[in-house]
DRENDO-1510 file (C-alpha; in Angstrom, 1 decimal, always signed):
<recs>
REC; n; res; u; v; w
REC; 1; MET; -7.0; -31.3; -2.5 .
REC; 2; SER; -7.2; -29.3; +0.7 .
REC; 3; GLN; -7.9; -31.0; +3.9 .
REC; 4; TYR; -10.6; -30.1; +6.4 .
REC; 5; MET; -9.4; -27.0; +8.5 .
REC; 6; THR; -9.0; -28.4; +12.0 .
REC; 7; ARG; -7.9; -26.3; +14.9 .
REC; 8; GLN; -4.5; -27.8; +14.8 .
REC; 9; ARG; -4.1; -27.3; +11.1 .
REC; 10; LYS; -5.2; -23.7; +11.4 .
REC; 11; ALA; -2.6; -23.1; +14.3 .
REC; 12; LEU; +0.1; -24.6; +12.1 .
REC; 13; LEU; -0.8; -22.5; +9.1 .
REC; 14; ASP; -1.0; -19.4; +11.2 .
REC; 15; TYR; +2.4; -20.1; +12.6 .
REC; 16; LEU; +4.0; -20.9; +9.3 .
REC; 17; SER; +2.5; -17.9; +7.5 .
REC; 18; ALA; +3.7; -15.6; +10.3 .
REC; 19; HIS; +7.2; -16.9; +9.8 .
REC; 20; ALA; +7.3; -17.4; +6.0 .
REC; 21; ASP; +10.9; -16.1; +5.8 .
REC; 22; GLU; +12.2; -18.8; +8.1 .
REC; 23; THR; +12.6; -22.6; +7.9 .
REC; 24; PHE; +11.7; -25.0; +10.6 .
REC; 25; CYS; +12.0; -28.8; +11.1 .
REC; 26; ALA; +8.9; -30.6; +12.5 .
REC; 27; ARG; +10.5; -30.8; +16.0 .
REC; 28; GLU; +10.9; -27.0; +16.1 .
REC; 29; ILE; +7.3; -26.4; +15.0 .
REC; 30; ALA; +5.9; -28.9; +17.5 .
REC; 31; ALA; +7.9; -27.2; +20.3 .
REC; 32; ALA; +6.6; -23.8; +19.2 .
REC; 33; LEU; +3.0; -25.0; +19.1 .
REC; 34; ALA; +2.3; -26.4; +22.5 .
REC; 35; ASP; -1.4; -26.9; +21.8 .
REC; 36; VAL; -0.7; -29.0; +18.7 .
REC; 37; SER; +0.4; -32.6; +19.0 .
REC; 38; ALA; +3.6; -33.7; +17.3 .
REC; 39; SER; +1.7; -36.3; +15.3 .
REC; 40; ALA; -0.6; -33.6; +14.0 .
REC; 41; VAL; +2.4; -31.5; +13.0 .
REC; 42; TYR; +4.0; -34.3; +11.0 .
REC; 43; ARG; +0.7; -35.3; +9.4 .
REC; 44; ASN; -0.1; -31.7; +8.4 .
REC; 45; LEU; +3.4; -31.0; +7.1 .
REC; 46; ALA; +3.2; -34.0; +4.8 .
REC; 47; ALA; -0.2; -32.8; +3.6 .
REC; 48; LEU; +0.9; -29.2; +3.1 .
REC; 49; GLU; +3.9; -30.3; +1.2 .
REC; 50; ALA; +1.8; -32.5; -1.1 .
REC; 51; GLU; -0.5; -29.4; -1.7 .
REC; 52; GLY; +2.5; -27.3; -2.7 .
REC; 53; LYS; +2.2; -25.0; +0.3 .
REC; 54; LEU; +5.5; -26.1; +1.8 .
REC; 55; ARG; +9.0; -26.5; +0.3 .
REC; 56; ARG; +11.6; -28.8; +1.7 .
REC; 57; VAL; +14.8; -26.9; +2.4 .
REC; 58; GLU; +18.3; -28.1; +3.0 .
REC; 59; ARG; +20.0; -26.7; +6.1 .
REC; 60; SER; +23.8; -26.7; +6.2 .
REC; 61; GLY; +25.0; -29.3; +8.6 .
REC; 62; ALA; +21.5; -30.4; +9.7 .
REC; 63; ARG; +20.1; -33.9; +9.4 .
REC; 64; GLU; +16.4; -33.1; +9.9 .
REC; 65; THR; +14.2; -32.0; +7.0 .
REC; 66; ALA; +13.3; -28.4; +7.2 .
REC; 67; TYR; +10.3; -26.7; +5.7 .
REC; 68; GLN; +9.4; -23.3; +4.5 .
REC; 69; TYR; +5.9; -22.0; +4.0 .
REC; 70; VAL; +5.4; -20.9; +0.4 .
REC; 71; GLY; +1.6; -20.9; +0.3 .
REC; 72; ALA; +1.4; -17.1; +0.9 .
REC; 73; ASP; +0.4; -15.0; -2.1 .
REC; 74; ALA; +3.7; -13.0; -1.7 .
REC; 75; CYS; +5.6; -16.2; -2.5 .
REC; 76; LYS; +3.8; -17.3; -5.6 .
REC; 77; GLY; +6.1; -16.9; -8.6 .
REC; 78; CYS; +9.0; -15.4; -6.6 .
REC; 79; LEU; +12.6; -16.3; -6.8 .
REC; 80; HIS; +13.9; -16.9; -3.3 .
REC; 81; LEU; +17.2; -16.0; -1.8 .
REC; 82; LYS; +18.4; -18.0; +1.2 .
REC; 83; CYS; +21.1; -16.8; +3.6 .
REC; 84; LYS; +23.4; -19.6; +4.6 .
REC; 85; LYS; +24.4; -17.8; +7.9 .
REC; 86; CYS; +21.0; -16.7; +9.4 .
REC; 87; ASN; +18.8; -19.1; +7.5 .
REC; 88; ARG; +16.4; -16.3; +6.5 .
REC; 89; THR; +14.7; -16.4; +3.1 .
REC; 90; PHE; +14.1; -13.3; +1.0 .
REC; 91; HIS; +12.0; -12.6; -2.1 .
REC; 92; MET; +14.1; -11.4; -4.9 .
REC; 93; ASP; +13.0; -8.2; -6.6 .
REC; 94; ALA; +10.7; -9.2; -9.5 .
REC; 95; ALA; +12.6; -7.1; -12.0 .
REC; 96; GLY; +15.9; -8.5; -10.9 .
REC; 97; ALA; +14.6; -12.0; -11.0 .
REC; 98; GLU; +13.3; -11.6; -14.5 .
REC; 99; ALA; +16.6; -10.1; -15.7 .
REC; 100; LEU; +18.6; -12.9; -14.1 .
REC; 101; LEU; +16.4; -15.7; -15.5 .
REC; 102; GLY; +16.3; -14.0; -18.9 .
REC; 103; VAL; +20.1; -14.2; -19.0 .
REC; 104; VAL; +20.0; -17.9; -18.1 .
REC; 105; GLU; +17.3; -18.6; -20.7 .
REC; 106; ARG; +19.1; -16.7; -23.5 .
REC; 107; ALA; +22.6; -18.1; -22.7 .
REC; 108; GLU; +21.6; -21.7; -21.9 .
REC; 109; GLY; +18.2; -22.1; -23.6 .
REC; 110; PHE; +16.9; -23.2; -20.2 .
REC; 111; ALA; +13.7; -21.9; -18.6 .
REC; 112; VAL; +14.0; -21.9; -14.8 .
REC; 113; ASP; +11.0; -22.7; -12.6 .
REC; 114; LYS; +11.0; -19.7; -10.2 .
REC; 115; ALA; +8.6; -21.4; -7.8 .
REC; 116; ASP; +11.0; -24.2; -7.2 .
REC; 117; THR; +14.3; -22.3; -7.2 .
REC; 118; VAL; +16.3; -21.0; -4.3 .
REC; 119; LEU; +19.6; -19.1; -4.6 .
REC; 120; TYR; +21.9; -19.6; -1.6 .
REC; 121; GLY; +24.4; -17.0; -0.4 .
REC; 122; VAL; +24.9; -14.5; +2.4 .
REC; 123; CYS; +22.4; -11.7; +3.1 .
REC; 124; GLU; +23.4; -8.0; +3.5 .
REC; 125; LEU; +23.1; -8.1; +7.3 .
REC; 126; CYS; +25.2; -11.2; +7.7 .
REC; 127; GLN; +27.9; -9.8; +5.4 .
REC; 128; ASP; +28.5; -7.0; +7.9 .
REC; 129; ASP; +29.2; -9.5; +10.7 .
</recs>
């Protein structure tokens, strides 16, 4: 169930949706949103995760929990690709995702949940570095 849209919640959602291809820990979000209290950031992150609008993301070598906004329409039903160098997240082409998941389903008899799957690797830009 959605919560009441407070000014702080709106500021947080606006920030997360503007940076949907990135991951942030609560501390980073609180620092970026000077007019939102840290306690409001933590409270709203927990609520947004419970609502399915945020995904917890593992960051290599980091201890803090990171989050990615997946509440945007563009994210629904997408397979995500996560770069281990720059931490950006990309939407996999729908046709490519369906082909890949079709192979897994046929070969293994396993239906993958696209909404909850992230493939890790190195993006094209970081491969050139």
